[in-house]
C-alpha positions as CSV (number, residue, x, y, z in Angstrom):
1,M,3.9,36.0,23.8
2,R,4.2,32.2,24.3
3,K,0.4,31.8,24.8
4,A,-0.3,33.9,21.6
5,R,2.1,31.7,19.6
6,Y,0.4,28.6,21.0
7,M,-3.0,30.0,20.0
8,D,-1.8,30.8,16.5
9,R,-0.3,27.3,16.1
10,S,-3.5,25.7,17.4
11,A,-5.7,27.7,15.1
12,S,-3.5,26.8,12.1
13,G,-3.7,23.2,13.2
14,W,-7.5,23.2,13.2
15,L,-7.6,25.0,9.8
16,N,-5.2,22.5,8.2
17,G,-7.1,19.6,9.8
18,L,-10.4,20.9,8.5
19,I,-9.1,21.2,4.9
20,G,-7.8,17.6,5.2
21,V,-11.2,16.4,6.5
22,V,-13.0,18.1,3.6
23,I,-10.7,16.4,1.1
24,F,-11.0,13.0,2.8
25,S,-14.8,13.3,2.9
26,G,-14.9,12.5,-0.8
27,S,-12.8,9.4,-0.5
28,L,-15.5,6.8,0.1
29,P,-17.9,8.1,-2.5
30,A,-15.1,8.2,-5.0
31,T,-13.9,4.7,-4.0
32,R,-17.5,3.5,-4.3
33,V,-17.7,4.8,-7.9
34,A,-14.3,3.4,-8.8
35,V,-14.7,0.0,-7.3
36,M,-17.8,-0.6,-9.4
37,Q,-15.4,-1.2,-12.4
38,F,-12.0,-1.7,-10.8
39,D,-10.9,-4.7,-8.7
40,P,-10.4,-3.5,-5.1
41,V,-6.8,-4.8,-5.0
42,F,-5.9,-3.0,-8.3
43,L,-7.6,0.2,-7.0
44,T,-5.6,0.1,-3.8
45,V,-2.2,-0.5,-5.3
46,A,-2.8,1.8,-8.3
47,R,-3.7,4.8,-6.2
48,A,-0.7,4.2,-4.0
49,A,1.6,3.8,-7.0
50,I,0.3,7.0,-8.7
51,A,0.6,9.0,-5.4
52,G,4.0,7.4,-4.7
53,A,5.4,8.5,-8.0
54,L,4.2,12.1,-7.4
55,A,5.6,12.0,-3.9
56,L,9.0,10.9,-5.2
57,L,9.1,13.8,-7.6
58,L,8.2,16.2,-4.9
59,L,11.0,14.8,-2.6
60,L,13.5,15.0,-5.4
61,F,12.4,18.5,-6.5
62,F,12.8,19.9,-2.9
63,A,16.0,17.8,-2.3
64,K,14.7,16.4,1.0
65,K,17.1,14.2,2.9
66,R,16.2,10.6,3.6
67,P,14.6,9.9,7.0
68,A,16.8,8.6,9.8
69,M,16.8,4.9,10.5
70,R,14.9,5.5,13.7
71,D,12.0,6.8,11.6
72,V,11.7,3.8,9.3
73,F,9.5,1.8,11.7
74,S,7.0,4.6,12.0
75,L,6.9,5.1,8.3
76,V,6.2,1.4,7.8
77,V,3.3,1.7,10.3
78,V,2.0,4.7,8.4
79,A,2.3,2.9,5.1
80,A,0.6,-0.2,6.5
81,G,-2.2,1.8,8.0
82,V,-3.1,4.5,5.5
83,V,-1.4,3.6,2.2
84,V,-2.4,-0.1,2.1
85,G,-4.7,-1.1,5.0
86,F,-7.4,1.5,5.0
87,P,-7.8,1.8,1.2
88,L,-7.9,-1.9,0.7
89,L,-10.3,-2.7,3.5
90,T,-12.7,0.1,2.5
91,A,-12.6,-0.9,-1.1
92,L,-13.4,-4.5,-0.1
93,A,-16.2,-3.3,2.2
94,L,-17.7,-1.1,-0.5
95,Q,-18.4,-4.3,-2.5
96,H,-20.9,-5.2,0.2
97,M,-22.5,-1.9,1.1
98,T,-23.3,1.6,-0.2
99,S,-21.0,4.5,0.3
100,A,-23.7,6.2,2.6
101,H,-23.6,3.2,5.0
102,S,-19.8,3.0,5.0
103,V,-19.3,6.7,5.5
104,V,-20.9,6.7,8.9
105,F,-18.2,4.4,10.2
106,I,-15.7,7.2,9.8
107,G,-17.3,8.8,12.8
108,L,-15.4,6.3,14.9
109,L,-12.1,7.5,13.6
110,P,-11.6,10.3,16.1
111,L,-11.9,7.9,19.0
112,A,-9.5,5.5,17.4
113,T,-7.1,8.3,16.5
114,A,-7.3,9.7,20.1
115,V,-6.6,6.3,21.6
116,F,-3.6,5.7,19.4
117,G,-2.5,9.3,20.1
118,V,-2.3,8.4,23.8
119,I,-0.5,5.1,23.1
120,R,1.9,6.2,20.4
121,G,1.9,10.0,20.7
122,G,2.1,10.4,24.5
123,E,-0.8,12.8,24.6
124,R,-2.9,13.1,27.8
125,P,-6.2,14.8,27.2
126,K,-8.4,15.8,30.1
127,P,-11.1,13.3,31.3
128,A,-13.8,15.6,30.0
129,F,-12.3,15.2,26.5
130,W,-13.1,11.5,26.5
131,I,-16.7,12.2,27.5
132,F,-17.3,14.4,24.5
133,A,-15.3,12.2,22.2
134,V,-17.4,9.2,23.2
135,M,-20.6,11.2,22.9
136,G,-19.7,12.3,19.4
137,S,-18.9,8.8,18.3
138,A,-22.0,7.4,19.9
139,L,-24.1,10.0,18.0
140,V,-22.6,8.8,14.7
141,C,-23.1,5.1,15.6
142,R,-26.7,5.9,16.6
143,F,-27.2,7.6,13.3
144,A,-25.8,4.6,11.5
145,L,-28.1,2.2,13.3
146,A,-31.1,4.4,12.6
147,R,-30.6,3.9,8.9
148,G,-31.6,0.3,9.4
149,P,-29.9,-3.0,10.3
150,S,-27.0,-3.9,8.1
151,A,-27.5,-6.6,5.5
152,A,-23.7,-6.8,5.0
153,P,-21.9,-8.0,8.2
154,V,-18.8,-8.8,6.2
155,G,-18.7,-5.2,5.0
156,D,-19.3,-3.9,8.5
157,A,-16.4,-6.0,9.8
158,L,-14.1,-4.8,7.1
159,M,-15.0,-1.1,7.8
160,M,-14.3,-1.6,11.6
161,A,-10.9,-3.1,10.7
162,A,-10.2,-0.2,8.4
163,I,-11.0,2.3,11.2
164,I,-8.5,0.6,13.6
165,V,-5.6,0.5,11.1
166,C,-6.4,4.1,9.9
167,G,-6.5,5.4,13.5
168,L,-3.0,3.9,14.1
169,G,-1.7,5.3,10.8
170,Y,-3.0,8.8,11.6
171,A,-1.5,8.9,15.1
172,E,1.8,7.4,14.1
173,G,2.1,9.8,11.1
174,A,1.1,12.8,13.3
175,K,3.8,11.9,15.9
176,L,6.4,11.7,13.1
177,S,5.2,14.9,11.5
178,R,6.5,16.9,14.5
179,T,10.1,16.3,13.4
180,L,9.8,15.2,9.8
181,G,7.1,17.5,8.5
182,G,3.6,16.7,7.4
183,W,3.9,16.3,3.7
184,Q,7.3,14.5,4.1
185,V,5.7,11.8,6.3
186,I,3.1,10.7,3.8
187,S,5.5,11.2,0.9
188,W,8.2,8.9,2.4
189,A,5.6,6.4,3.4
190,L,4.3,6.3,-0.2
191,V,7.9,6.1,-1.6
192,L,8.7,3.3,0.8
193,S,5.7,1.4,-0.6
194,L,6.3,2.4,-4.2
195,P,8.3,-0.6,-5.6
196,L,5.8,-3.1,-4.2
197,M,2.8,-1.0,-5.3
198,I,4.2,-0.8,-8.9
199,L,4.7,-4.5,-9.1
200,A,1.3,-5.2,-7.7
201,S,-0.3,-2.7,-10.1
202,I,1.2,-4.5,-13.1
203,W,0.1,-7.9,-11.7
204,S,-3.5,-6.8,-11.0
205,M,-4.0,-4.4,-13.9
206,P,-7.1,-5.1,-16.0
207,A,-6.6,-6.5,-19.5
208,S,-8.2,-3.4,-21.0
209,F,-9.4,0.0,-19.9
210,S,-11.7,0.4,-22.8
211,D,-14.8,-0.5,-20.8
212,V,-14.0,1.8,-17.9
213,D,-16.2,4.8,-17.9
214,A,-15.3,8.4,-17.0
215,P,-16.8,8.4,-13.4
216,A,-14.7,5.3,-12.5
217,L,-11.6,6.9,-13.9
218,A,-12.4,10.2,-12.0
219,G,-12.8,8.2,-8.8
220,L,-9.3,6.6,-9.3
221,V,-7.8,10.1,-10.0
222,Y,-9.4,11.5,-6.9
223,V,-8.4,8.8,-4.5
224,S,-4.9,8.8,-6.0
225,L,-4.2,12.5,-5.9
226,F,-6.4,13.9,-3.1
227,S,-7.2,11.1,-0.8
228,M,-3.7,9.5,-0.9
229,L,-1.5,12.6,-1.0
230,I,-2.9,16.1,-0.9
231,G,-5.3,15.5,1.9
232,F,-2.5,14.1,4.1
233,V,-0.3,17.1,3.6
234,F,-3.0,19.2,5.4
235,W,-4.1,16.5,7.8
236,Y,-0.7,15.5,9.3
237,R,0.3,19.1,9.5
238,G,-3.0,19.9,11.4
239,L,-2.5,16.9,13.8
240,A,1.1,17.9,14.5
241,Q,0.2,21.6,15.1
242,G,-3.1,21.2,17.1
243,G,-2.7,17.9,18.8
244,I,-3.6,14.4,17.6
245,A,-6.6,13.9,20.0
246,S,-7.8,17.5,19.6
247,V,-7.7,18.0,15.8
248,G,-8.7,14.4,15.3
249,Q,-12.2,15.2,16.5
250,L,-12.8,17.1,13.2
251,Q,-13.2,13.6,11.7
252,L,-16.6,13.5,13.3
253,L,-17.7,16.0,10.6
254,Q,-16.5,13.7,7.8
255,P,-19.4,11.3,7.7
256,F,-21.9,14.0,7.1
257,L,-19.7,15.7,4.4
258,G,-19.3,12.3,2.8
259,L,-23.1,11.7,2.9
260,T,-23.7,15.0,1.3
261,L,-21.3,14.1,-1.5
262,A,-22.9,10.6,-1.8
263,A,-26.3,12.2,-2.2
264,T,-25.0,14.5,-4.8
265,L,-22.9,12.0,-6.8
266,L,-24.8,8.8,-6.2
267,H,-28.3,10.3,-5.8
268,E,-28.8,8.9,-2.3
269,T,-31.5,10.5,0.0
270,V,-30.4,13.1,2.5
271,T,-32.8,13.5,5.4
272,W,-33.3,16.3,8.1
273,T,-32.0,13.8,10.7
274,M,-28.5,14.1,9.1
275,F,-28.5,17.8,9.6
276,A,-29.7,17.5,13.2
277,V,-27.1,15.0,14.1
278,T,-24.5,17.1,12.3
279,A,-25.3,20.1,14.6
280,A,-24.9,17.8,17.7
281,V,-21.7,16.4,16.5
282,I,-20.3,19.9,15.8
283,A,-21.1,20.7,19.4
284,C,-19.2,17.7,20.6
285,V,-16.2,18.7,18.4
286,A,-16.2,22.1,20.0
287,A,-16.4,20.8,23.5
288,A,-13.7,18.1,22.9
289,R,-11.4,20.8,21.6
290,K,-11.8,22.9,24.8
291,F,-10.7,20.0,27.0
292,A,-8.1,18.4,24.7
293,R,-5.1,19.8,26.6
């Protein structure tokens, strides 16, 4: 009975995690479209302010109690990592590179999440897990390098920094989700940031929105509602149910989902190599899951 309950919880965790990854896969293409007309700072704080206002309404509607004082530090880490750090760093990076180039860096997120899952979440995957996790990350990195040498070292450095802070935010939020609940974690992190984000939005707001076209506005809406709030509801729940290191490996699929969207939305070329590497990465994800616990 206990084993069956664990299997059900693990399967639910992987399903929730997969939904979160699918939602997140549109984040960088949407950011790329939005940052063409919005300042990166405004885009970062506006998306957090919009999502924070909705999160506050959700918390009030469901009459959720405020987090305990012991949880405040973790919520600050989550806010610094995924509410401000990752969105700002990626928006700045996308001023120097295409979304297709930036998306492949997301393949390093599972390894970063797993490392912080060990440090902050107390998880201890089997040694074989690390072999397949590194193999999957190496495949993604090799794929990135195969696309040609980067002409934007500043953008690459910003993306690497974004991966580190995001991995920390994911692991910290997943650990807190075990007691606070997945959607409550991201909601409270957004609400904690809300006063500063509103002030920063007013300060950095463009003088006029008349020149902003529909795709840029759609990008802002997507990263505000889906990337900043809805995706995290599924993602943190999945990490808490299935394990930070284990479910975190699903992020290896995100670069290829993102590249597909980039090709569709931004008309970038999709090659057969992408699909070949995708198949290999999926194999690494499956193997990593087997040895995660």
